[in-house]
MIRO-37844 format. One record per residue (C-alpha): x, y, z; residue in one letter. Coordinates in steps of 0.25 Angstrom, whole numbers, padded with zeros to 4 digits, always signed. Layout:
BEGIN
XYZA;...
! end
This chain:
BEGIN
+0414+0383+0466X;+0428+0379+0467X;+0427+0368+0457X;+0431+0376+0445X;+0442+0382+0452X;+0451+0371+0453X;+0464+0368+0445X;+0463+0362+0432X;+0464+0346+0432X;+0478+0341+0433X;+0485+0331+0425X;+0498+0322+0429X;+0510+0325+0423X;+0510+0311+0417X;+0498+0304+0411X;+0492+0295+0422X;+0493+0280+0419X;+0480+0272+0415X;+0475+0263+0425X;+0478+0250+0416X;+0492+0256+0413X;+0495+0258+0429X;+0490+0244+0431X;+0499+0239+0420X;+0511+0246+0427X;+0509+0241+0441X;+0507+0226+0436X;+0521+0229+0428X;+0527+0234+0441X;+0524+0222+0448X;+0531+0212+0439X;+0543+0223+0436X;+0556+0220+0443X;+0565+0230+0449X;+0571+0239+0438X;+0569+0252+0430X;+0556+0247+0425X;+0550+0245+0439X;+0555+0259+0442X;+0548+0264+0430X;+0535+0257+0434X;+0536+0261+0448X;+0537+0276+0444X;+0527+0276+0434X;+0516+0270+0443X;+0520+0280+0454X;+0520+0292+0446X;+0506+0288+0440X;+0500+0286+0455X;+0504+0299+0459X;+0500+0306+0447X;+0487+0298+0448X;+0485+0302+0463X;+0487+0317+0459X;+0478+0317+0448X;+0467+0308+0452X;+0469+0307+0467X;+0470+0292+0466X;+0477+0284+0477X;+0493+0283+0476X;+0493+0269+0479X;+0507+0263+0477X;+0513+0277+0472X;+0522+0278+0485X;+0527+0264+0484X;+0530+0265+0469X;+0538+0278+0472X;+0546+0272+0483X;+0549+0259+0475X;+0553+0267+0463X;+0563+0275+0472X;+0570+0263+0478X;+0570+0257+0464X;+0575+0269+0457X;+0586+0270+0468X;+0590+0255+0466X;+0590+0257+0451X;+0598+0270+0452X;+0588+0277+0443X;+0588+0291+0446X;+0576+0296+0438X;+0568+0285+0445X;+0573+0289+0458X;+0568+0304+0455X;+0554+0300+0450X;+0553+0291+0463X;+0555+0303+0472X;+0546+0311+0464X;+0535+0300+0466X;+0538+0300+0481X;+0537+0315+0482X;+0523+0316+0475X;+0516+0306+0485X;+0506+0312+0494X;+0512+0307+0507X;+0524+0314+0503X;+0518+0328+0499X;+0511+0328+0512X;+0525+0331+0519X;+0531+0336+0505X;+0542+0345+0512X;+0548+0332+0518X;+0544+0321+0509X;+0537+0324+0496X;+0545+0336+0491X;+0557+0331+0497X;+0556+0318+0488X;+0552+0327+0476X;+0564+0336+0479X;+0574+0324+0480X;+0569+0319+0467X;+0572+0333+0461X;+0587+0333+0466X;+0589+0319+0460X;+0583+0324+0447X;+0592+0336+0447X;+0604+0327+0449X;+0600+0317+0438X;+0597+0327+0431X;+0584+0326+0425X;+0576+0339+0421X;+0562+0330+0419X;+0564+0323+0432X;+0568+0336+0439X;+0556+0343+0432X;+0546+0332+0437X;+0552+0334+0451X;+0549+0349+0451X;+0535+0346+0447X;+0532+0337+0458X;+0538+0346+0468X;+0530+0358+0463X;+0517+0349+0463X;+0520+0346+0478X;+0518+0361+0483X;+0505+0366+0487X;+0495+0372+0476X;+0493+0384+0486X;+0497+0399+0483X;+0509+0398+0491X;+0514+0385+0484X;+0510+0388+0470X;+0523+0397+0467X;+0532+0386+0472X;+0524+0376+0464X;+0526+0384+0451X;+0540+0387+0452X;+0543+0372+0454X;+0534+0369+0443X;+0542+0378+0434X;+0555+0371+0437X;+0548+0358+0432X;+0543+0365+0420X;+0556+0370+0416X;+0563+0357+0418X;+0553+0349+0411X;+0554+0359+0399X;+0570+0357+0400X;+0568+0342+0399X;+0560+0342+0386X;+0546+0337+0394X;+0536+0346+0388X;+0524+0338+0393X;+0529+0339+0408X;+0533+0354+0405X;+0520+0356+0400X;+0513+0349+0413X;+0521+0357+0423X;+0518+0371+0416X;+0503+0366+0416X;+0504+0364+0431X;+0510+0378+0433X;+0498+0383+0425X;+0489+0377+0435X;+0496+0383+0447X;+0496+0397+0440X;+0481+0395+0438X;+0480+0393+0454X;+0488+0406+0456X;+0478+0413+0446X;+0488+0415+0436X;+0479+0411+0424X;+0486+0418+0413X;+0499+0412+0416X;+0492+0398+0418X;+0486+0399+0404X;+0499+0403+0397X;+0506+0391+0404X;+0495+0382+0400X;+0495+0386+0385X;+0511+0383+0385X;+0507+0369+0391X;+0497+0366+0380X;+0508+0370+0370X;+0518+0360+0377X;+0508+0349+0377X;+0504+0351+0362X;+0518+0351+0358X;+0521+0338+0365X;+0508+0332+0360X;+0501+0331+0374X;+0486+0328+0371X;+0481+0330+0386X;+0479+0345+0386X;+0466+0345+0394X;+0473+0348+0407X;+0480+0360+0401X;+0467+0365+0395X;+0460+0363+0408X;+0471+0372+0415X;+0469+0382+0403X;+0454+0382+0406X;+0456+0386+0420X;+0466+0396+0417X;+0457+0403+0407X;+0445+0401+0416X;+0452+0407+0428X;+0453+0420+0420X;+0439+0420+0415X;+0442+0416+0400X;+0431+0406+0399X;+0432+0405+0384X;+0447+0400+0384X;+0443+0391+0397X;+0431+0385+0391X;+0440+0382+0378X;+0451+0375+0387X;+0441+0368+0395X;+0435+0361+0382X;+0449+0359+0377X;+0452+0351+0390X;+0440+0343+0388X;+0443+0339+0374X;+0458+0336+0377X;+0453+0327+0389X;+0443+0320+0379X;+0453+0319+0368X;+0464+0312+0377X;+0454+0304+0384X;+0458+0309+0397X;+0446+0306+0407X;+0452+0309+0420X;+0449+0325+0419X;+0438+0325+0410X;+0428+0327+0421X;+0436+0340+0427X;+0437+0346+0413X;+0422+0344+0410X;+0420+0352+0424X;+0430+0362+0421X;+0421+0366+0408X;+0409+0366+0416X;+0415+0375+0426X;+0418+0385+0415X;+0404+0384+0410X;+0399+0386+0423X;+0406+0399+0425X;+0401+0404+0411X;+0387+0402+0416X;+0385+0390+0407X;+0378+0380+0417X;+0373+0371+0406X;+0387+0368+0400X;+0392+0368+0414X;+0383+0357+0418X;+0385+0349+0407X;+0400+0349+0408X;+0399+0346+0423X;+0390+0334+0420X;+0401+0330+0410X;+0412+0331+0421X;+0403+0323+0431X;+0401+0311+0421X;+0416+0310+0419X;+0419+0310+0434X;+0408+0300+0436X;+0414+0291+0425X;+0428+0293+0431X;+0422+0290+0445X;+0429+0303+0450X;+0423+0305+0463X;+0429+0318+0465X;+0426+0322+0451X;+0411+0319+0453X;+0410+0326+0465X;+0417+0340+0460X;+0409+0339+0447X;+0396+0337+0455X;+0398+0349+0464X;+0401+0358+0452X;+0388+0353+0446X;+0381+0356+0459X;+0387+0370+0459X;+0383+0373+0444X;+0368+0369+0449X;+0369+0379+0460X;+0374+0390+0451X;+0361+0388+0443X;+0353+0389+0456X;+0350+0374+0457X;+0354+0372+0472X;+0345+0360+0474X;+0350+0353+0461X;+0364+0356+0464X;+0363+0350+0479X;+0356+0337+0474X;+0367+0336+0464X;+0377+0338+0474X;+0371+0328+0484X;+0374+0316+0473X;+0389+0317+0478X;+0384+0312+0492X;+0391+0300+0490X;+0404+0305+0484X;+0415+0307+0496X;+0423+0315+0486X;+0411+0326+0486X;+0405+0326+0499X;+0418+0327+0507X;+0423+0339+0497X;+0422+0353+0499X;+0417+0356+0485X;+0405+0348+0488X;+0401+0353+0501X;+0403+0368+0497X;+0393+0365+0485X;+0384+0358+0495X;+0385+0371+0504X;+0381+0379+0492X;+0369+0370+0488X;+0364+0371+0502X;+0365+0385+0503X;+0358+0387+0489X;+0346+0379+0495X;+0346+0386+0508X;+0350+0374+0516X;+0360+0382+0525X;+0360+0372+0536X;+0365+0361+0527X;+0374+0371+0520X;+0381+0375+0534X;+0384+0360+0537X;+0391+0358+0524X;+0399+0371+0527X;+0403+0365+0540X;+0408+0353+0533X;+0415+0361+0523X;+0423+0370+0533X;+0426+0356+0541X;+0432+0350+0528X;+0439+0363+0526X;+0446+0362+0539X;+0451+0348+0536X;+0467+0348+0533X;+0465+0339+0521X;+0456+0349+0514X;+0461+0357+0503X;+0461+0371+0500X;+0450+0370+0489X;+0441+0363+0498X;+0443+0373+0509X;+0440+0384+0498X;+0427+0377+0495X;+0424+0375+0510X;+0426+0389+0514X;+0419+0395+0502X;+0407+0387+0504X;+0406+0391+0519X;+0408+0405+0516X;+0397+0405+0505X;+0388+0398+0515X;+0390+0408+0525X;+0387+0419+0515X;+0374+0413+0511X;+0369+0411+0526X;+0374+0427+0529X;+0385+0423+0538X;+0395+0432+0533X;+0405+0431+0545X;+0406+0417+0543X;+0407+0417+0528X;+0419+0427+0527X;+0430+0418+0533X;+0425+0406+0525X;+0426+0415+0512X;+0439+0421+0517X;+0445+0408+0519X;+0440+0402+0505X;+0446+0415+0498X;+0460+0413+0505X;+0460+0398+0499X;+0455+0403+0485X;+0466+0413+0485X;+0477+0403+0489X;+0472+0394+0477X;+0471+0405+0468X;+0457+0403+0464X;+0452+0417+0458X;+0439+0413+0454X;+0434+0409+0468X;+0443+0420+0475X;+0434+0429+0468X;+0421+0423+0472X;+0427+0423+0486X;+0429+0438+0486X;+0415+0440+0482X;+0409+0431+0494X;+0418+0439+0503X;+0413+0451+0498X;+0398+0448+0501X;+0403+0443+0515X;+0411+0455+0519X;+0400+0464+0513X;+0389+0457+0522X;+0398+0459+0534X;+0400+0474+0531X;+0415+0472+0528X;+0415+0481+0516X;+0429+0484+0514X;+0432+0468+0514X;+0420+0466+0504X;+0425+0476+0495X;+0438+0470+0495X;+0432+0457+0491X;+0423+0462+0481X;+0435+0469+0473X;+0443+0456+0475X;+0431+0448+0469X;+0429+0458+0457X;+0444+0458+0455X;+0445+0442+0454X;+0432+0441+0447X;+0436+0450+0436X;+0449+0445+0434X;+0444+0431+0433X;+0431+0432+0426X;+0428+0437+0412X;+0413+0443+0412X;+0410+0438+0398X;+0410+0424+0401X;+0398+0420+0393X;+0403+0428+0381X;+0417+0420+0381X;+0409+0407+0381X;+0401+0412+0369X;+0413+0417+0362X;+0420+0403+0364X;+0408+0396+0358X;+0409+0406+0346X;+0423+0402+0344X;+0420+0387+0345X;+0409+0389+0335X;+0418+0398+0326X;+0430+0387+0327X;+0420+0376+0323X;+0415+0385+0312X;+0430+0387+0306X;+0433+0372+0308X;+0421+0369+0299X;+0425+0380+0289X;+0439+0374+0288X;+0434+0360+0287X;+0425+0363+0275X;+0435+0371+0268X;+0445+0359+0269X;+0433+0351+0264X;+0431+0360+0252X;+0446+0361+0248X;+0446+0346+0248X;+0434+0345+0239X;+0440+0355+0230X;+0453+0347+0230X;+0445+0334+0226X;+0438+0342+0215X;+0450+0347+0209X;+0456+0332+0209X;+0443+0327+0202X;+0443+0338+0192X;+0458+0334+0188X;+0454+0320+0187X;+0443+0323+0178X;+0451+0332+0170X;+0461+0321+0167X;+0450+0312+0162X;+0445+0322+0153X;+0459+0324+0147X;+0460+0310+0143X;+0446+0310+0137X;+0441+0315+0124X;+0435+0328+0120X;+0422+0325+0124X;+0426+0322+0138X;+0434+0335+0137X;+0422+0343+0134X;+0414+0335+0144X;+0425+0338+0155X;+0426+0354+0151X;+0411+0354+0153X;+0412+0347+0167X;+0423+0356+0171X;+0414+0368+0167X;+0404+0362+0177X;+0414+0361+0188X;+0419+0374+0187X;+0404+0379+0188X;+0402+0371+0201X;+0415+0377+0206X;+0411+0392+0203X;+0397+0388+0211X;+0405+0383+0223X;+0414+0395+0223X;+0402+0404+0223X;+0395+0396+0234X;+0407+0396+0242X;+0408+0412+0240X;+0393+0413+0245X;+0396+0405+0257X;+0408+0414+0260X;+0399+0426+0259X;+0389+0420+0268X;+0400+0416+0278X;+0405+0431+0278X;+0391+0436+0280X;+0389+0427+0292X;+0403+0431+0298X;+0399+0446+0296X;+0386+0444+0303X;+0393+0436+0314X;+0403+0448+0316X;+0392+0457+0317X;+0385+0449+0327X;+0397+0448+0335X;+0399+0463+0335X;+0385+0465+0340X;+0388+0455+0351X;+0400+0462+0355X;+0392+0476+0356X;+0382+0468+0364X;+0393+0463+0373X;+0399+0477+0375X;+0385+0483+0379X;+0384+0472+0389X;+0397+0474+0395X;+0395+0489+0397X;+0381+0485+0404X;+0387+0475+0412X;+0398+0486+0416X;+0387+0495+0420X;+0380+0484+0428X;+0392+0481+0436X;+0395+0496+0439X;+0380+0497+0444X;+0383+0485+0452X;+0395+0490+0458X;+0389+0503+0461X;+0377+0496+0468X;+0388+0489+0477X;+0394+0502+0480X;+0380+0508+0484X;+0377+0497+0492X;+0390+0497+0500X;+0388+0513+0502X;+0374+0509+0507X;+0380+0500+0517X;+0390+0508+0522X;+0380+0519+0524X;+0372+0510+0533X;+0384+0507+0541X;+0387+0522+0543X;+0381+0530+0555X;+0386+0543+0550X;+0374+0550+0543X;+0384+0558+0534X;+0391+0546+0529X;+0378+0539+0526X;+0373+0551+0518X;+0386+0551+0510X;+0385+0536+0508X;+0371+0537+0504X;+0374+0548+0494X;+0386+0539+0488X;+0376+0528+0487X;+0367+0537+0479X;+0377+0541+0469X;+0382+0527+0468X;+0368+0522+0465X;+0366+0534+0455X;+0378+0528+0447X;+0373+0513+0448X;+0360+0517+0443X;+0367+0524+0431X;+0375+0511+0428X;+0363+0503+0429X;+0356+0512+0418X;+0369+0510+0410X;+0368+0495+0409X;+0353+0494+0408X;+0351+0505+0397X;+0348+0501+0383X;+0361+0508+0379X;+0374+0506+0387X;+0380+0518+0392X;+0368+0527+0391X;+0359+0530+0404X;+0344+0534+0402X;+0344+0547+0410X;+0328+0547+0413X;+0329+0533+0418X;+0341+0534+0426X;+0337+0547+0433X;+0324+0542+0437X;+0329+0529+0443X;+0340+0538+0450X;+0329+0547+0456X;+0320+0536+0460X;+0332+0529+0467X;+0335+0541+0476X;+0320+0544+0479X;+0321+0530+0484X;+0334+0531+0491X;+0329+0545+0498X;+0316+0538+0501X;+0309+0549+0494X;+0301+0541+0483X;+0287+0543+0489X;+0288+0558+0492X;+0296+0564+0481X;+0291+0563+0466X;+0301+0561+0455X;+0298+0568+0442X;+0306+0566+0429X;+0306+0572+0416X;+0319+0569+0410X;+0322+0569+0395X;+0327+0556+0390X;+0342+0555+0389X;+0353+0544+0389X;+0365+0547+0395X;+0380+0541+0394X;+0387+0537+0407X;+0396+0548+0407X;+0385+0558+0409X;+0375+0549+0416X;+0385+0546+0428X;+0387+0560+0433X;+0373+0564+0429X;+0367+0552+0438X;+0377+0557+0450X;+0372+0571+0448X;+0357+0567+0447X;+0359+0558+0460X;+0365+0570+0468X;+0353+0579+0464X;+0343+0569+0467X;+0349+0567+0481X;+0350+0582+0483X;+0335+0583+0481X;+0331+0571+0489X;+0340+0576+0501X;+0337+0591+0500X;+0324+0594+0493X;+0314+0586+0500X;+0313+0586+0515X;+0310+0573+0523X;+0296+0568+0518X;+0294+0579+0509X;+0288+0576+0495X;+0293+0583+0483X;+0296+0581+0468X;+0309+0578+0462X;+0310+0582+0447X;+0321+0577+0437X;+0320+0583+0422X;+0330+0582+0412X;+0330+0588+0397X;+0339+0590+0386X;+0342+0605+0384X;+0350+0603+0372X;+0355+0591+0363X;+0366+0589+0374X;+0362+0596+0387X;+0353+0589+0397X;+0347+0596+0409X;+0343+0587+0422X;+0336+0593+0433X;+0333+0588+0447X;+0322+0597+0454X;+0314+0595+0467X;+0303+0603+0474X;+0309+0602+0487X;+0315+0611+0497X;+0324+0619+0487X;+0338+0625+0488X;+0341+0633+0501X;+0340+0648+0499X;+0356+0651+0501X;+0360+0638+0492X;+0370+0641+0482X;+0375+0628+0473X;+0388+0634+0471X;+0392+0635+0485X;+0386+0621+0489X;+0396+0610+0490X;+0388+0597+0493X;+0393+0584+0487X;+0380+0583+0480X;+0380+0596+0473X;+0395+0595+0470X;+0394+0582+0464X;+0382+0587+0455X;+0390+0599+0451X;+0403+0590+0447X;+0395+0580+0440X;+0388+0591+0432X;+0401+0596+0427X;+0405+0582+0423X;+0392+0582+0414X;+0397+0595+0408X;+0383+0601+0414X;+0378+0611+0424X;+0372+0609+0437X;+0362+0619+0445X;+0353+0618+0457X;+0343+0628+0457X;+0329+0631+0464X;+0318+0623+0458X;+0311+0634+0449X;+0297+0626+0451X;+0297+0633+0465X;+0302+0623+0475X;+0315+0614+0476X;+0327+0613+0468X;+0331+0610+0454X;+0345+0605+0450X;+0349+0606+0435X;+0360+0598+0428X;+0363+0601+0414X;+0373+0593+0406X;+0378+0589+0393X;+0374+0577+0386X;+0382+0572+0374X;+0373+0565+0362X;+0361+0563+0372X;+0353+0551+0369X;+0338+0548+0373X;+0336+0539+0385X;
! end
């Protein structure tokens, strides 16, 4: 789950030495006597070992020895630049950074002081860069890292070093991504691209990959996919195989989030093949776990577990939180809860170890929280999810924070912690809406159309160039023929004129065919524009339906919360008030359900809506078996502005009949009629044959909430409301007369 959240693949500031080149330099060092050349070789080899350790996690080997030798030799040769670089090497070593305030950063600051005394802006900039890299990538450490990186970037620009300047800006953009500042990171990365291109730098795939992460973080999958493809193309063009597996996996992650499992699996398999070719145990483990999670998302837990078990001999996988958390999810999906709980215990033990990083702890607590949720152990799930949320917020992972708020909402709701549950649900909606775009698949389709259009434009441009070249050659040939015909006799001149007439006729025919082709092309373009217009209208209608659907879902959540609160209340008056509110919310939810299910968006078919509302209330009052429902409603489709107050008013009238017309167990009939009195007036009546109105009942002096609501809603409809004895003899009839602008048959 967290594989797609990691920072983009890094690259060293200076290119790594090829293995053969490094071996050649080591052999040269062995035979080089004391002097400037030996100092240069020591520093070059030490820098490469440190960069390779940070990039590929390879052993440092002789880096510390090279650094100490370089420091002693540069001091003996009185080479200030060599001394500064030697201090920088020693300050970057892991044994120094473990006690950074006394050893590593002290060495870096000493080198900085020497560079300022020299002075050398480029060496000073490198020192600030290494010092910034020594600060932790945490919420507290990021501001200090960024401020120090900014000093390095300014000095590299002052020293006229565009490649190093661009590299530091790219590193700052990576930090801004961790803070969730995607827009700022994107602007910095576009500036980095401009600097690299101006300097002729070809390895742009690391920058493209960061742009993929920035645009994906704000839900712009169209741009993210474009940058991901550009990163792969750049890596292939420059024959950089060290990061190609990661770049393929990043593309697979985008397709997975776009719900394109076939494309995602294809790119994951490419990533796995490259990781196997490069014999990268960590890469094989991470990609295999990603494939297993993809299979889990496709509801194939057995296949996912079998694929995961192929990593049994890989210690980089079986001892990692990513592998164990995926194993927990597979066991839970298969119902093997005992095995899942044993794996959760391993995860929590791993999280407590001091050497475990924050990402592994986040995976461990998240997997434990999801397992406890799945096994209905909410009290144990909540602290695990809370710890995962704190780690996620500390690292700035907005996407995972939204998912954790949703899981905490489930845990708090199940435990009856409704204020906390609502707060988590609001945080989930805020983060989810700020990160994701609801039209993911539409963006993908748009991108494919753009790629197709670009390809067509390129083909048209190529054909145009070929046509111009052909016309140029034809004109040259005609000139040559005319020159030969001038030197010939009269007969040849006549033959040439006849041939020229023939060529003119052919040219006219070509022009005519070109005009016909242009007309056909414009016709196709017009047809395409009409199709796009229809697609936009269809998309608008879909969005309206989706809005009504979401409103209905939210109203149902509110109704469920009211029902739950009523169950927990011991006061009958409060229970009755909550039930009344629940009926009103259900009436509005039913209205929005009809809005997104109707053939015409924005119109509610009145007979169907009234029938479903009445049947729902009969079921709610347990009266469906004894109260017969009779409907006689003229077909009418109402707009939202009329249907909403009308539905609420009808809800109050039906509830009033259920509560007061019929006694406990008393049978009866509830009649709902509706007809058009005039082209723009509709009369809706609710009649019952129950107990009727009390003899001293006066509607004008009755201030119950239900009748007050009906009276107010009738005014909102520019209508009239009356409550009268049933002229049929028994019971009560309520008339609601209202205006309907442009009535439409249902």
